[in-house]
C-alpha positions in Angstrom: 0.1 0.1 0.0 1.2 3.1 -1.1 0.0 6.2 1.5 -0.8 9.2 0.3 -1.7 10.9 3.8 -2.3 14.4 5.6 -2.0 15.4 9.2 -5.5 16.7 10.4 -4.0 19.1 12.8 -5.5 22.0 15.0 -8.7 20.0 15.2 -8.7 18.0 18.2 -5.1 19.2 19.3 -5.2 23.2 19.1 -2.5 24.9 17.1 -3.5 28.7 17.2 -1.3 29.2 14.1 -3.3 27.2 11.9 -7.0 29.4 13.2 -6.0 32.3 14.9 -9.3 33.3 15.0 -10.5 30.7 17.8 -8.5 32.7 20.3 -10.4 35.9 19.1 -10.0 38.4 21.9 -7.2 36.6 24.5 -3.7 36.7 24.8 -3.3 33.2 24.4 -0.7 30.8 22.5 -1.6 27.6 23.8 -4.3 25.4 25.0 -3.1 26.1 28.3 -3.9 29.7 27.9 -7.0 28.9 26.4 -8.8 27.4 28.9 -6.9 29.7 31.7 -7.8 33.2 30.2 -11.8 31.7 28.9 -14.3 30.9 31.4 -15.2 27.4 31.5 -18.7 27.9 29.8 -16.9 30.2 26.5 -13.9 27.9 26.4 -16.3 25.1 26.1 -18.7 26.4 23.6 -16.4 27.9 21.4 -14.1 24.6 21.1 -17.6 22.5 20.6 -17.9 24.9 17.8 -14.7 24.5 16.7 -14.9 20.7 17.0 -18.2 20.4 14.2 -17.3 22.6 12.3 -13.1 22.0 11.4 -13.0 18.8 10.0 -16.6 17.4 8.4 -17.6 14.3 6.1 -17.1 17.1 3.4 -13.4 16.4 3.9 -13.1 13.0 4.2 -15.2 12.9 0.6 -12.7 15.6 -0.7 -9.6 14.1 0.8 -10.7 10.6 -0.9 -11.2 12.3 -4.3 -8.3 13.8 -4.5 -6.3 10.2 -3.8 -6.1 10.3 0.1 -5.6 7.2 1.6 -4.5 8.1 5.3 -5.3 10.6 7.9 -3.4 11.3 10.7 -5.6 12.6 13.7 -3.3 14.3 16.4 -5.4 13.8 20.0 -5.7 15.3 23.2 -4.7 13.6 26.2 -8.2 15.2 27.6 -10.2 13.5 24.3 -12.6 11.5 27.1 -13.3 14.7 28.0 -12.5 16.3 32.4 -13.7 19.3 34.1 -13.6 22.6 32.3 -12.4 20.8 29.0 -14.8 18.9 26.6 -14.7 15.9 24.8 -14.4 15.6 21.6 -14.4 11.3 21.5 -17.7 11.5 19.7 -15.4 13.4 16.6 -13.1 10.6 16.5 -16.0 8.1 16.2 -17.6 10.5 13.5 -13.5 10.3 11.7 -13.5 6.3 11.7 -16.9 6.2 10.1 -16.3 8.4 7.4 -12.8 7.2 6.6 -14.5 3.3 6.8 -17.0 5.2 4.3 -14.7 6.7 2.0 -11.8 4.0 2.2 -9.4 6.2 4.1 -6.7 5.0 7.2 -6.1 6.2 10.3 -3.5 6.7 12.6 -4.5 8.3 15.8 -1.6 10.2 17.3 -1.3 10.8 21.0 -0.2 14.4 20.3 -0.2 16.0 23.8 0.5 14.6 27.4 -0.7 16.2 30.5 2.0 18.3 31.7 3.5 18.3 28.2 6.2 16.8 26.6 8.0 18.9 23.9 6.8 22.4 24.7 5.6 23.2 21.6 2.1 24.7 21.3 0.9 21.2 19.6 1.5 19.8 22.8 -0.6 22.9 24.6 1.8 24.0 26.3 4.5 26.3 25.2 8.0 25.6 27.2 6.6 22.7 29.3 7.5 19.4 29.4 7.4 17.5 32.5 4.7 14.5 31.9 8.0 12.2 32.0 8.4 13.6 35.6 5.0 12.4 37.2 4.3 8.8 37.2 0.9 9.1 37.3 0.6 11.2 34.0 2.6 8.4 32.2 0.2 5.8 33.3 -3.1 8.5 32.6 -1.2 8.1 28.9 -0.9 4.4 29.0 -4.4 3.7 30.1 -5.7 5.9 27.8 -3.7 4.2 24.8 -5.0 1.3 25.5 -8.8 2.0 25.8 -8.3 3.5 21.9 -6.9 0.6 20.9 -10.0 -1.5 23.0 -12.2 1.1 21.0 -11.5 1.3 17.9 -9.6 -2.8 17.2 -12.6 -3.8 15.2 -12.8 -0.9 12.8 -11.2 -2.1 9.4 -9.9 2.2 8.8 -7.2 1.3 11.9 -4.0 1.9 10.5 -2.3 2.3 13.8 -1.7 4.5 17.1 1.4 7.0 17.5 1.7 7.1 21.7 3.8 10.2 21.9 4.1 13.4 19.4 7.6 14.5 19.2 9.5 13.9 22.7 11.6 16.8 23.4 15.2 15.9 23.5 18.1 18.3 25.1 18.5 20.3 21.8 14.5 20.8 22.0 14.5 21.7 25.5 17.5 24.7 24.7 15.2 25.8 21.7 12.5 25.9 23.7 13.9 27.8 26.9 15.2 30.5 24.2 11.4 30.8 22.5 9.9 30.8 25.7 11.9 32.0 28.7 10.7 35.7 28.4 6.8 34.4 28.5 7.2 31.2 30.9 9.5 31.6 32.9 8.3 29.2 35.7 7.2 26.2 32.8 10.7 26.5 31.6 12.7 26.4 35.0 10.7 23.1 36.0 10.9 21.3 32.5 14.0 19.2 31.2 14.4 16.9 27.8 13.2 13.2 27.9 15.9 11.1 28.6 16.8 8.3 25.7 16.7 5.0 28.6 12.7 6.7 30.0 11.6 7.2 26.3 12.5 3.8 25.5 11.0 2.0 28.3 8.2 3.8 27.5 7.8 2.4 24.1 8.7 -1.0 25.1 5.7 -0.7 27.7 3.3 0.8 25.1 4.2 -2.3 22.8 3.5 -4.7 25.5 0.0 -3.4 26.6 -1.5 -2.3 22.9 0.0 -4.7 20.9 -2.1 -7.7 22.1 -5.2 -5.4 21.8 -5.0 -4.2 18.1 -5.5 -6.8 15.1 -2.2 -8.0 13.6 -2.2 -5.4 10.5 -1.9 -2.6 12.8 1.0 -0.4 13.6 2.5 1.4 16.6 4.3 4.5 14.9 7.1 6.1 17.7 8.1 9.3 17.1 12.5 9.1 16.8 12.8 12.3 19.0 14.3 14.2 15.9 17.2 11.5 15.7 16.6 8.8 13.3 20.0 7.4 13.4 19.8 6.3 16.8 17.0 3.8 16.7 18.6 0.9 14.3 18.9 -1.6 16.8 16.0 -0.8 19.3 12.6 -3.2 19.1 14.2 -5.5 16.3 11.3 -6.6 13.6 11.7 -10.2 14.4 10.7 -9.7 18.3 8.5 -6.8 17.5 6.6 -6.9 14.4 4.2 -3.9 13.7 6.6 -1.1 14.2 7.2 1.8 12.4 9.1 5.0 13.1 7.8 8.5 12.7 10.4 11.0 11.5 9.4 14.6 11.4 12.1 16.5 8.7 11.3 20.5 8.8 12.4 22.1 5.8 
């Protein structure tokens, strides 16, 4: 299968640069500020309208006509909802229904973790990377991945699951410190890069916990942490079938 895919960014995980008008009237750069600067009612109302209109069935029809056969859908850690933050799991359900209808595969990508995993706006909190410092946050991520695997395992549209987007390395944290130390000094001060040994253990835990829940053909897509060269000997395919590496090349 030759993949012709697109990323449905800013739908369920916000990235301000893709739709600045969603942040109209507030001085927010990320989801954390979005929720803190708006009332709970206003934030939820804006997001529900956004969820229901930003991506629709018409988009899937358009993509299919254009030859797209896979979409990567970034999702937040609170996709099932929590106090102050609306659920969007129904939108992901819709996406799978549309994908099945139009013959498109879906790669679910856990794009934000509680506490932040890279300090980019796409993680929901600029300058913040503390997810890996809290075992309860890590366990929450693993449990969410299990729930998603069980929910969509029977869908013919499921291509696979990406357990974490762009986890921070040392050079990423240095970049974030440069970009955000003036606006978010407290976030930057408590943040650290995700150690190599920690990330690899997380990937092993993900595989152990969700691979048995997935159909044989589904894949687990691991971020290379912006260094593709150091993964050649990790999780060899004869021992860990169904693992792909995700390399983001910003040009």
